[in-house]
C-alpha positions in Angstrom: 84.4 110.3 99.0 83.2 108.4 96.0 81.7 111.5 94.5 84.9 113.5 95.1 87.2 110.8 93.7 84.9 110.1 90.7 84.7 113.7 89.4 88.0 113.4 87.5 86.7 110.2 85.9 89.7 108.0 86.7 90.5 105.2 84.3 92.3 103.0 86.9 91.8 102.3 90.6 94.2 100.4 92.9 93.0 99.3 96.3 95.8 98.2 98.7 94.7 95.9 101.6 91.4 95.9 99.9 89.5 93.3 101.9 86.4 92.8 99.8 86.9 96.1 98.1 83.6 97.8 98.9 84.8 101.4 98.4 86.6 100.4 95.2 83.5 98.7 93.8 81.4 101.8 94.6 83.9 104.0 92.8 83.9 101.7 89.8 80.1 101.8 89.7 80.2 105.6 89.8 82.7 105.8 86.9 81.6 103.7 84.0 84.6 102.1 82.1 87.0 102.5 85.0 88.9 99.3 86.0 90.2 98.3 89.4 92.7 96.0 91.1 92.4 95.0 94.7 95.4 93.5 96.5 95.1 91.6 99.8 96.3 88.5 101.5 93.0 87.3 102.8 91.5 84.8 100.3 88.1 84.7 101.9 87.7 88.5 101.7 88.9 88.5 98.1 86.3 85.8 97.2 83.6 88.0 98.7 84.9 90.9 96.7 84.7 89.0 93.4 81.1 87.9 94.3 80.2 91.5 95.1 81.6 92.7 91.8 79.6 90.0 89.9 76.4 91.0 91.7 76.9 94.6 90.6 77.6 93.6 87.0 81.2 94.9 87.0 83.0 91.6 87.4 84.8 92.2 84.1 86.2 95.5 85.3 87.9 94.4 88.5 90.6 92.0 89.5 91.2 90.8 93.1 94.7 89.4 93.6 96.0 87.4 96.7 99.5 88.7 97.3 101.6 90.9 99.4 101.6 94.6 98.6 105.2 95.2 99.7 107.1 96.4 96.7 104.0 95.9 94.5 104.2 96.6 90.8 100.5 97.0 90.4 100.7 100.8 89.9 100.6 103.4 88.8 96.8 104.1 89.0 94.7 107.2 88.8 93.2 106.6 92.2 95.0 104.6 94.9 93.0 103.5 98.0 94.5 102.4 101.2 92.1 102.4 104.1 93.4 101.2 107.4 96.0 99.1 105.6 99.2 101.1 105.4 101.0 98.3 107.2 100.5 96.2 104.1 102.9 98.4 102.1 106.0 98.2 104.3 107.9 95.9 106.6 108.9 98.8 108.8 107.9 98.8 112.4 105.6 101.5 114.0 105.8 104.4 113.6 108.2 104.2 110.7 105.8 102.3 108.6 103.5 105.3 108.1 106.1 107.4 106.4 107.3 104.3 104.4 103.7 103.6 103.3 103.1 107.2 102.2 106.3 107.0 100.1 105.0 103.8 98.4 101.6 105.4 97.8 103.4 108.3 96.1 105.1 105.8 93.8 101.9 104.0 93.0 99.7 107.0 92.0 99.8 108.3 88.4 100.6 112.0 87.7 97.5 114.1 88.4 95.9 111.3 90.3 94.6 111.0 93.9 95.4 108.9 96.9 92.8 108.2 99.6 94.5 106.9 102.7 92.9 106.0 106.0 95.3 106.2 108.9 95.3 106.3 112.7 96.4 109.2 114.8 96.3 110.1 118.5 93.5 112.5 119.3 95.4 113.3 122.5 98.5 111.7 124.1 97.4 108.3 125.6 98.0 107.7 129.3 100.0 104.7 130.6 96.9 103.0 131.7 95.2 103.5 128.3 98.3 102.1 126.5 98.3 99.1 128.8 94.7 98.3 127.9 95.3 98.5 124.1 96.9 95.9 121.9 100.2 94.2 123.0 103.2 96.5 122.6 101.1 99.7 122.2 103.3 102.8 122.8 102.9 106.6 122.6 105.2 106.9 119.6 103.2 104.4 117.5 101.1 107.2 115.9 101.5 110.9 115.3 98.8 113.5 116.0 96.7 114.7 113.1 99.0 117.6 112.3 102.0 115.3 112.3 100.2 112.8 110.0 99.6 115.6 107.5 103.3 116.6 107.8 104.3 113.1 106.9 102.1 113.2 103.8 103.6 116.5 102.7 107.1 115.1 103.2 106.2 112.1 101.1 105.4 114.4 98.1 101.7 115.1 98.5 99.5 118.1 99.1 96.5 117.3 101.3 93.4 118.1 99.2 90.8 117.0 101.8 91.1 116.0 105.5 88.3 114.1 107.3 88.1 112.2 110.5 85.8 109.4 111.7 83.4 110.7 114.3 82.5 108.9 117.6 79.3 107.4 116.0 81.3 105.8 113.2 83.7 104.3 115.7 80.8 102.9 117.8 79.1 101.5 114.7 82.3 99.8 113.6 83.2 98.3 117.0 79.6 97.2 117.7 79.3 95.7 114.2 82.6 93.9 114.6 81.4 91.9 117.6 77.6 91.9 117.2 77.1 88.5 115.6 79.5 86.8 118.0 77.8 88.5 121.0 74.4 87.3 119.9 75.7 83.8 119.3 77.3 83.7 122.8 74.1 84.9 124.5 72.2 82.0 122.9 74.9 79.4 123.4 76.5 80.0 126.8 77.1 76.3 127.4 78.6 75.6 124.0 82.2 74.1 124.0 83.5 77.2 122.3 81.6 79.6 124.6 84.5 80.2 127.0 87.0 81.0 124.3 84.5 83.2 122.5 83.6 85.1 125.7 87.3 85.7 126.5 88.0 87.1 123.1 84.9 89.4 123.1 85.6 90.6 126.6 89.2 91.3 125.8 88.4 93.2 122.7 85.7 95.3 124.4 88.0 96.2 127.2 90.8 97.2 124.8 88.4 99.5 123.0 86.6 101.1 126.0 89.5 101.2 128.4 92.2 101.7 125.8 91.8 103.6 122.6 88.2 104.8 122.9 88.3 108.6 122.5 92.1 108.4 122.1 92.8 106.8 118.7 91.3 108.7 115.8 91.1 107.7 112.1 91.8 110.2 109.4 90.8 110.0 105.8 93.3 112.0 103.7 92.7 112.7 100.0 96.2 113.5 98.7 97.4 115.0 95.4 100.9 114.1 94.2 103.2 117.0 93.7 104.7 117.1 90.2 
């Protein structure tokens, strides 16, 4: 993705819901002289991003700002990143927030630029039992299928240049990595005062994943070109 986005030598990069901005930092490393702005509401993640930028020697080329992305005036940028964070761009409820977010991304990308958006889609219609095991309020209309997601992008004023999806191994790495440190701590501290609370949280999340969205919810990475 970094190689593909960097070929056009973008001058500016905007990362919405950036967390610590890892992909943005890798893109800035690959394109000397490019500058970036990361927007997020998590101050700890932003601090980690600033430290990562300094460690790479590109701290003077990137800014991490703690603010809402709804209605942001941080664009336009040559490359706009929004990976798993479209909800940060709109106050719409699911599933309307996806179309609203794509409209905002179209506003934020410069002419001739690129948007890389990571968004969920149903790999197949979820069953009632699977929906019941997911997050509170999960419903079948919350996501489109992959074709429907691409249709929303086209309707927002984009052409889909590249379509990729996370494979099962990526999901397993993500979910395992998300809980690994806490699971290891719990195994070694089963009588700690916080053990019961930690055990409940970990067990609930694992059940939501494996009984709910495992093999049902997909993640698409869409590289989009704005239509003139």
